[in-house]
mmCIF file of the C-alpha atoms, coordinates in Angstrom:
data_MODEL
# 
_entry.id   MODEL 
# 
loop_
_atom_site.group_PDB 
_atom_site.id 
_atom_site.type_symbol 
_atom_site.label_atom_id 
_atom_site.label_alt_id 
_atom_site.label_comp_id 
_atom_site.label_asym_id 
_atom_site.label_entity_id 
_atom_site.label_seq_id 
_atom_site.pdbx_PDB_ins_code 
_atom_site.Cartn_x 
_atom_site.Cartn_y 
_atom_site.Cartn_z 
_atom_site.occupancy 
_atom_site.B_iso_or_equiv 
_atom_site.pdbx_formal_charge 
_atom_site.auth_seq_id 
_atom_site.auth_comp_id 
_atom_site.auth_asym_id 
_atom_site.auth_atom_id 
_atom_site.pdbx_PDB_model_num 
ATOM 1  C CA . UNK A 1 1  ? 40.285 143.847 20.648 1.00 0.00 ? 1  UNK A CA 1 
ATOM 2  C CA . UNK A 1 2  ? 40.712 141.173 18.096 1.00 0.00 ? 2  UNK A CA 1 
ATOM 3  C CA . UNK A 1 3  ? 38.018 140.708 15.552 1.00 0.00 ? 3  UNK A CA 1 
ATOM 4  C CA . UNK A 1 4  ? 35.827 137.718 16.605 1.00 0.00 ? 4  UNK A CA 1 
ATOM 5  C CA . UNK A 1 5  ? 34.609 136.755 12.970 1.00 0.00 ? 5  UNK A CA 1 
ATOM 6  C CA . UNK A 1 6  ? 35.573 133.288 11.829 1.00 0.00 ? 6  UNK A CA 1 
ATOM 7  C CA . UNK A 1 7  ? 36.848 133.396 8.248  1.00 0.00 ? 7  UNK A CA 1 
ATOM 8  C CA . UNK A 1 8  ? 36.155 130.122 6.124  1.00 0.00 ? 8  UNK A CA 1 
ATOM 9  C CA . UNK A 1 9  ? 38.497 129.536 3.289  1.00 0.00 ? 9  UNK A CA 1 
ATOM 10 C CA . UNK A 1 10 ? 38.165 126.515 1.096  1.00 0.00 ? 10 UNK A CA 1 
ATOM 11 C CA . UNK A 1 11 ? 41.318 124.359 0.811  1.00 0.00 ? 11 UNK A CA 1 
ATOM 12 C CA . UNK A 1 12 ? 42.552 125.298 -2.773 1.00 0.00 ? 12 UNK A CA 1 
ATOM 13 C CA . UNK A 1 13 ? 42.380 129.143 -1.978 1.00 0.00 ? 13 UNK A CA 1 
ATOM 14 C CA . UNK A 1 14 ? 43.970 128.486 1.668  1.00 0.00 ? 14 UNK A CA 1 
ATOM 15 C CA . UNK A 1 15 ? 46.868 126.408 -0.104 1.00 0.00 ? 15 UNK A CA 1 
ATOM 16 C CA . UNK A 1 16 ? 47.495 129.493 -2.561 1.00 0.00 ? 16 UNK A CA 1 
ATOM 17 C CA . UNK A 1 17 ? 49.116 127.217 -4.991 1.00 0.00 ? 17 UNK A CA 1 
ATOM 18 C CA . UNK A 1 18 ? 49.580 124.024 -6.921 1.00 0.00 ? 18 UNK A CA 1 
ATOM 19 C CA . UNK A 1 19 ? 51.021 121.034 -4.872 1.00 0.00 ? 19 UNK A CA 1 
ATOM 20 C CA . UNK A 1 20 ? 52.367 118.291 -6.961 1.00 0.00 ? 20 UNK A CA 1 
ATOM 21 C CA . UNK A 1 21 ? 52.470 114.628 -5.774 1.00 0.00 ? 21 UNK A CA 1 
ATOM 22 C CA . UNK A 1 22 ? 56.272 114.286 -6.007 1.00 0.00 ? 22 UNK A CA 1 
ATOM 23 C CA . UNK A 1 23 ? 56.655 113.742 -2.531 1.00 0.00 ? 23 UNK A CA 1 
ATOM 24 C CA . UNK A 1 24 ? 55.389 110.255 -2.287 1.00 0.00 ? 24 UNK A CA 1 
ATOM 25 C CA . UNK A 1 25 ? 57.690 109.384 -5.173 1.00 0.00 ? 25 UNK A CA 1 
ATOM 26 C CA . UNK A 1 26 ? 60.834 110.755 -3.399 1.00 0.00 ? 26 UNK A CA 1 
ATOM 27 C CA . UNK A 1 27 ? 59.873 109.021 -0.210 1.00 0.00 ? 27 UNK A CA 1 
ATOM 28 C CA . UNK A 1 28 ? 59.281 105.848 -1.959 1.00 0.00 ? 28 UNK A CA 1 
ATOM 29 C CA . UNK A 1 29 ? 62.633 105.892 -3.830 1.00 0.00 ? 29 UNK A CA 1 
ATOM 30 C CA . UNK A 1 30 ? 64.472 106.894 -1.009 1.00 0.00 ? 30 UNK A CA 1 
ATOM 31 C CA . UNK A 1 31 ? 63.058 104.265 1.096  1.00 0.00 ? 31 UNK A CA 1 
ATOM 32 C CA . UNK A 1 32 ? 63.674 101.621 -1.604 1.00 0.00 ? 32 UNK A CA 1 
ATOM 33 C CA . UNK A 1 33 ? 67.226 103.013 -1.710 1.00 0.00 ? 33 UNK A CA 1 
ATOM 34 C CA . UNK A 1 34 ? 68.226 102.688 1.820  1.00 0.00 ? 34 UNK A CA 1 
ATOM 35 C CA . UNK A 1 35 ? 66.789 99.153  2.093  1.00 0.00 ? 35 UNK A CA 1 
ATOM 36 C CA . UNK A 1 36 ? 68.921 98.099  -1.182 1.00 0.00 ? 36 UNK A CA 1 
ATOM 37 C CA . UNK A 1 37 ? 72.160 99.832  0.563  1.00 0.00 ? 37 UNK A CA 1 
ATOM 38 C CA . UNK A 1 38 ? 71.467 98.320  4.069  1.00 0.00 ? 38 UNK A CA 1 
ATOM 39 C CA . UNK A 1 39 ? 71.174 94.998  2.242  1.00 0.00 ? 39 UNK A CA 1 
ATOM 40 C CA . UNK A 1 40 ? 74.384 95.525  0.470  1.00 0.00 ? 40 UNK A CA 1 
ATOM 41 C CA . UNK A 1 41 ? 76.180 96.513  3.661  1.00 0.00 ? 41 UNK A CA 1 
ATOM 42 C CA . UNK A 1 42 ? 75.009 93.515  5.525  1.00 0.00 ? 42 UNK A CA 1 
ATOM 43 C CA . UNK A 1 43 ? 75.831 91.058  2.843  1.00 0.00 ? 43 UNK A CA 1 
ATOM 44 C CA . UNK A 1 44 ? 79.340 92.251  2.693  1.00 0.00 ? 44 UNK A CA 1 
# 
């Protein structure tokens, strides 16, 4: 049978690495690019 003990690991150890906050910049820039491209397409 499986071991019924619960293991609690803090967030930093569970993540096992460093996560930069690049994702928010990529999403923001991509959103702005899509809005600009759609505006150009609509205006042509």
